C-alpha positions in Angstrom: 79.0 83.8 -124.3 77.3 81.5 -121.9 74.4 82.5 -119.6 73.7 80.6 -116.4 70.5 80.8 -114.5 70.2 79.2 -111.1 67.2 78.1 -109.1 66.6 76.5 -105.8 68.2 77.3 -102.5 66.6 78.8 -99.4 66.4 77.9 -95.7 66.6 74.3 -94.5 67.1 72.6 -91.2 70.2 70.6 -90.4 69.9 67.2 -91.8 67.6 68.4 -94.6 67.9 68.3 -98.3 67.8 70.8 -101.2 68.4 70.7 -104.9 69.9 73.4 -107.0 69.4 73.7 -110.7 71.4 75.7 -113.2 70.2 76.1 -116.8 72.8 77.0 -119.4 72.2 78.8 -122.7 74.3 80.5 -125.4 77.5 79.1 -126.6 77.3 75.7 -124.9 79.9 74.1 -127.1 82.5 76.4 -125.7 82.4 74.8 -122.2 83.8 71.5 -121.1 82.6 71.3 -117.6 80.2 72.8 -115.1 80.5 73.1 -111.4 79.0 74.5 -108.3 81.1 76.8 -106.1 80.1 78.3 -102.7 81.3 81.3 -100.7 80.5 81.8 -97.0 81.0 85.2 -95.3 84.6 85.9 -94.7 85.8 82.8 -96.6 87.2 82.2 -100.0 85.0 80.8 -102.8 85.5 77.1 -103.1 84.6 74.5 -105.7 82.0 72.1 -104.2 81.4 69.8 -107.2 82.2 69.6 -110.9 81.0 67.5 -113.7 83.0 67.2 -117.0 81.6 66.6 -120.5 82.9 63.0 -120.4 80.7 62.3 -117.3 83.4 62.3 -114.6 82.8 64.1 -111.4 84.7 65.5 -108.5 83.7 66.7 -105.1 85.2 68.7 -102.2 86.1 66.4 -99.4 83.6 68.3 -97.1 80.6 67.2 -99.3 81.6 63.8 -100.5 78.8 61.3 -99.8 76.3 64.0 -99.2 76.1 66.1 -102.4 75.6 64.7 -105.9 76.1 66.7 -109.2 74.2 65.5 -112.2 73.3 66.8 -115.7 70.4 66.7 -118.1 72.0 67.3 -121.5 68.7 67.6 -123.3 67.9 70.6 -121.0 71.4 71.9 -120.7 70.9 71.9 -117.0 73.1 70.8 -114.2 71.8 69.9 -110.7 73.3 69.7 -107.3 71.4 67.4 -104.9 72.4 68.2 -101.3 71.5 65.8 -98.5 72.3 65.7 -94.8 72.9 69.5 -94.9 75.0 71.0 -92.1 75.2 74.5 -90.7 78.7 74.8 -92.2 77.1 74.3 -95.7 75.6 77.8 -95.3 76.9 79.9 -98.1 76.0 81.5 -101.4 76.2 78.9 -104.1 77.2 79.7 -107.7 76.9 77.7 -110.8 79.9 78.1 -113.1 80.9 76.9 -116.5 84.5 76.2 -117.6 85.7 77.4 -121.0 87.3 74.6 -122.9 89.9 77.0 -124.4 91.1 78.8 -121.3 90.5 76.0 -118.8 89.0 78.5 -116.4 85.5 79.1 -115.0 84.7 82.1 -117.1 80.9 82.0 -116.8 79.0 82.5 -113.6 75.4 82.5 -112.4 74.1 85.1 -110.1 74.3 82.9 -107.0 71.7 81.5 -104.7 71.7 81.6 -100.9 71.5 78.5 -98.8 71.1 78.8 -95.1 71.2 75.7 -92.9 69.8 76.5 -89.5 67.4 75.2 -86.9 
């Protein structure tokens, strides 16, 4: 099992920045990537950014150039730096870890709310 604990989030004005953190513990060797997903009211959950054990990253088109995912392996922590935030970024953000055996995001954090509003 893998446990994920998120921190960060909150209320920010348009154009502002926030950083989310996600600390992983437990069976870390069982995962091969970690990512951030988000879900806005009435919408499906979407993958925002993912980082693979080899260091490669991918981003949703809507956040490219504004969000950056990074990782501190010594702390088993993944970060999401979000700049130039827009009202449409408002959502609940979830950290997730992908199981190397199933290839699916089996482990999820509790989620943290981000609201972008003036």
